[in-house]
NUKEMAR-781926 format. One record per residue (C-alpha): residue number from 1; x, y, z. Coordinates in pm, whole numbers, plus 32768, in hexadecimal, padded with zeros to 4 digits. Layout:
residues N
k,x,y,z
NUM,X,Y,Z
...
//
This chain:
residues 75
k,x,y,z
1,E9FD,25F3,2D8B
2,E93D,24DB,2E3C
3,E81B,25C7,2E85
4,E7FD,2619,2D0E
5,E7F9,24A8,2CB4
6,E6F3,2461,2DC2
7,E619,2581,2D47
8,E635,2506,2BDE
9,E5D3,23A6,2C50
10,E4A0,242C,2D09
11,E43D,24FE,2BDA
12,E460,23DA,2AE6
13,E3A5,22E9,2BC4
14,E291,23E7,2C00
15,E25C,2425,2A8E
16,E273,22BB,2A1C
17,E1A2,2221,2B32
18,E087,230E,2ADB
19,E085,2282,297A
20,E015,212C,29F7
21,DF0D,2188,2AFB
22,DE4E,22B5,2B78
23,DD8A,230C,2CAE
24,DC14,2351,2CA3
25,DB49,23F1,2DBB
26,DA07,2331,2E0F
27,D8F6,23F9,2EBC
28,D84F,236F,2FF3
29,D70C,22B4,2FBE
30,D5FF,21E8,306F
31,D5CD,2077,3016
32,D471,1FDF,2FE3
33,D482,1F45,3142
34,D4B8,20A0,31DC
35,D62E,207B,321C
36,D6E5,21C5,31E8
37,D832,21BA,3130
38,D926,22DB,315B
39,D9CC,2370,3027
40,DB1E,22E4,2FCE
41,DC33,22E8,2EC7
42,DC75,21B4,2DF3
43,DD79,215C,2CED
44,DD04,2113,2B8C
45,DDE3,204F,2AA1
46,DE11,20C0,293C
47,DD56,200F,282A
48,DD84,1E9C,27FB
49,DE88,1E1B,2704
50,DE24,1E17,2592
51,DDED,1C9E,2590
52,DCDB,1CAD,269A
53,DB6E,1D15,26A1
54,DAA8,1DB3,27C1
55,D958,1D06,27EE
56,D857,1DD7,28AE
57,D780,1D2B,29B2
58,D633,1CA5,2938
59,D505,1BD8,299D
60,D4BA,1A89,28F4
61,D35B,1A2B,287F
62,D32F,194B,29B0
63,D376,1A76,2A99
64,D4DD,1A19,2AF1
65,D5BC,1B4D,2B16
66,D717,1B40,2A80
67,D819,1C3A,2AFA
68,D8F3,1CF2,29FE
69,DA3F,1C54,29A4
70,DB66,1C62,28B2
71,DBA8,1B4D,27B6
72,DC96,1B0D,2698
73,DC1F,1B69,2539
74,DBA5,1A4B,245F
75,DC93,1A00,233F
//
């Protein structure tokens, strides 16, 4: 009986945890400075909550680079 409960727990956790995040395979690459980066697997979160907005990175007129970020929606 305990084995059945344990298996059900593993099944439920495996199916629900996948709903919140997934794994993505990143291929190996070479940086501009010549450093080689091996391929790896990373976890990607699901989309942001409905009250937030993803802002992509951009460059200002003065040349300043701004990294992408998440912010709350304006009301």
